[in-house]
N, C-alpha and C positions, 0 to 999 in steps of 0.2 A: 245867583247871588241874592241874599236876603235884602229886602228893601229896608233901608234905615228910615225910621220916622223922623220927620222934621222936629228939631229941638224947639220947644216953646221958649219963647223969650222970657216968659214969666213962669215961675214955679207953679207946677200942676200937681194934682193928686195922683199917686202911683196906683195902678190897678194890678193886683197880684195874679189874676187869672191867666193872662197870656204868658207870664214868666213861668208859671208852674207847668203849663202845657209844653213849653219849649224844653224845660228841664226833663220832663218825662220822656219826651221824644229822644233827647240825647242819651238818656240812660238806656233806653231800649236798643239804640244803635250800638252802644258800647257792649252791651250784653250779647248781642248777636255776633259781634266780631270775636268775642272771647269764647264762644261755644265750641266744644270739641267736635270735629267732623265725625260722622258715622263711618264705621269700617265698611270696606267694599263687600258686595255680596259674594258668597262662596262660589268657586268655579264648578261648573257642571261635571258630573262623574264621567270618566273616560269609558267610551263604549267598548265592549269586549269584541273578540274576533268574530264570534257568531253574530253579534249585533252588526259589526261592520260588513260582514259577508252577506247579510240579508239584502236582497235587491229592493230597490225603491219601487214602490207601486207604479206601474206604468199607466199613464193616462190613456184613455181610449183614443184610438186613432180618429183623427178628424175625417169626416167623410169627404172623399174626393169629388171634385166637381165633374159632372157628367158632360163630356164633350158631345155636342150634337153631331150626328152622322149625316154627312151630305151625300146624296145619291150621286153616282158617277155621271159625268156629263155625257149626254147622248152623242153617239158618233154622227158626224155630218152625213147627210143623205147623199151628198155627192161623192162620198168615198167609194173607191173601186171595190167591187164585190170580191170576196176571197174565192180562189179557184176550188172547184169541187174535188174532194179527195178521190184519188185513183185507187182502183182495186189492186191488192197486192198480187204480184206475178207469181205463178206457181213454179216457174223455172228459175232457180237461184243459181247465179254464176258460181263456179267452183273456185274456192280460195286457193292461193298458191300452196299453203301448207297441206290442204287436202290432196291436191294433185301430187305433191311430193310424197305424201304418205302412201297413196295408192300405188305409185310407181315402185316405191321401195317394197311394199307388201307383195307385189307381183314377182319381183326378183327374188325375194326370200322364199316364196312358195316354189319358184322354179329351182332354186338351189337345193331345197329339200327334196324335190323330185329327182333331180339328176344324181343326188348323192347315193341313192340306192341302186343305180343302174350298173350293170356289168360292163366290162370293157367293150364287148361287142355292141351292146345297146348304146354306149356312149359314142362309139364310132358312127352308128346310124343317126344319133341325135345331132352330131356335129355335121354330118352330111346333109341332114334336113335343114339346118340353119343356113348352111352355105356361106356366101359372102354377105356379111352384115351391112356393108356399105357405110353410110354416114349415120345410120340409126343408132343412137346411144344405147337404147334398151337391148337391141339385138346384139350389139357388141359385148355388153356385159353378160348376156346369156351365153354367148359363145365362150367368153372367158371362164364362166363358171363350169361349162362342160369340159373345157380343155384342162382345167386344173385338176380334175378328178382322174385323169389318165396317169398321173404320177410319172411323167416323162420329162426330162429336162428341156427338151426342145419345145414341147407343148406348153410347159410352164412359162417359158420365156415368151412365147406367143401370147398367152393369156395376160401376162404382165404388160405387154405392149398395148393390148386392147384396153385394159383398165386405165392405164396412164393416158391414153388418148382421150377417153371420156372425161377424166379428171381435169385435164388441161384444155378442154374444148371451150370455145367462146360462144358456141351456138346456144340460143335460148332454150331449146328443148333438152339440153344437157344439164341445165342448172338444177332441176330436181334430183338428178341422179349423181351429182358430184360427190356428196358426202359418202354414199355407198361405194362409188368408184374409188375414192381415196382409201377407204377401209379395205377394199378388195386388193388394191395395188400394194398396200402395206403388207397384207398377209401373203400375197404372192412373192413379194420381195424377200420376206423372211423364209418362205418355202424354197425360194431359189437359192438362198445362202445355205440352207440345210442340204439341198441337193448337191451343191458344189462341194461342201465339206464331205458328204458321203462319197462323191466321185473321187475326191483326193484320197480318202481312206481306202477305197477299193483299189485305186492305183497302187498305193503302198502295199496293200495285201497281195496284189498280183506280183509285184516286184519281189516281195519276200517269198512267195510261193515259187517263183522262178529260181531264186537262189537255193531254196530247199531242194528243188528238183535237180539242180546241177550238183549239189553236194551228194544227193542220193546216187546220181549216176557215177560220180567219182568213187564213192564208197563201193558201189556194186562192181566197178572195174577192178578195184583193189582186191575185193573178195574173189573175183574170177582168177586173178593172177595167183592168189594164194592157193586156190583149189588146183590150179594147173601145176603148181610146184609140188604140192602134196601127192598128186596122182602120177608123177613122173616115175618110171621104173628105175630101180637102183643101177648104178654103173657096174659092169663086170669087174671082178677082182683081177688085179695085175698078176701075171705068172711069176712064180718064184725064180730068182736068178740061179743059173746053173753053176756048179762048182768047177773050177778049172782042172 
């Protein structure tokens, strides 16, 4: 707020210099208020798609701080010494799969050998095997030899041997069970075929018997016909005499 000068009690002489200065200041203030504001600056041009797609320059990566590497702590002296490594054994235990494969391979080789034997040689092979007892491999060998005789009785015997090995609970039968089941399935199918052939043979024999009976009857009828044709004619009856 402007300071008002004290009014003199007595008329004094007026100094025009301060009044002019105040008037000039008021005029400048009014002219500043009436001045038209300047227009805003023009908007910057919109960047094109190529300009927008341009990647911003990457600032160089700041160098990472290098972590100091601490050496591992030394093991205590009182720790127990590690045992010395043992030399590998030259004898490796046979795995179950290898044992099973070897047993199956032996039986397959035996089956290939007995397949080319004659009936007389098969009989000698069966006699050489004898009673297999409880040995599963010998039981399957005997079954393979019996099945090549192509006789219903021997096929049934071979089927019993294969089923005995397949259903056995002995530990030495475990590697041979898959082959025993396969052999038993084949022998069972072979047994069914033999039974069907036996039935057909029985039917053929019955039909042949009937054919033979019909031939015998036909031959008897032909004999009767021949006997009738070969009979001499009966003598003619004498003519009656006149009275």
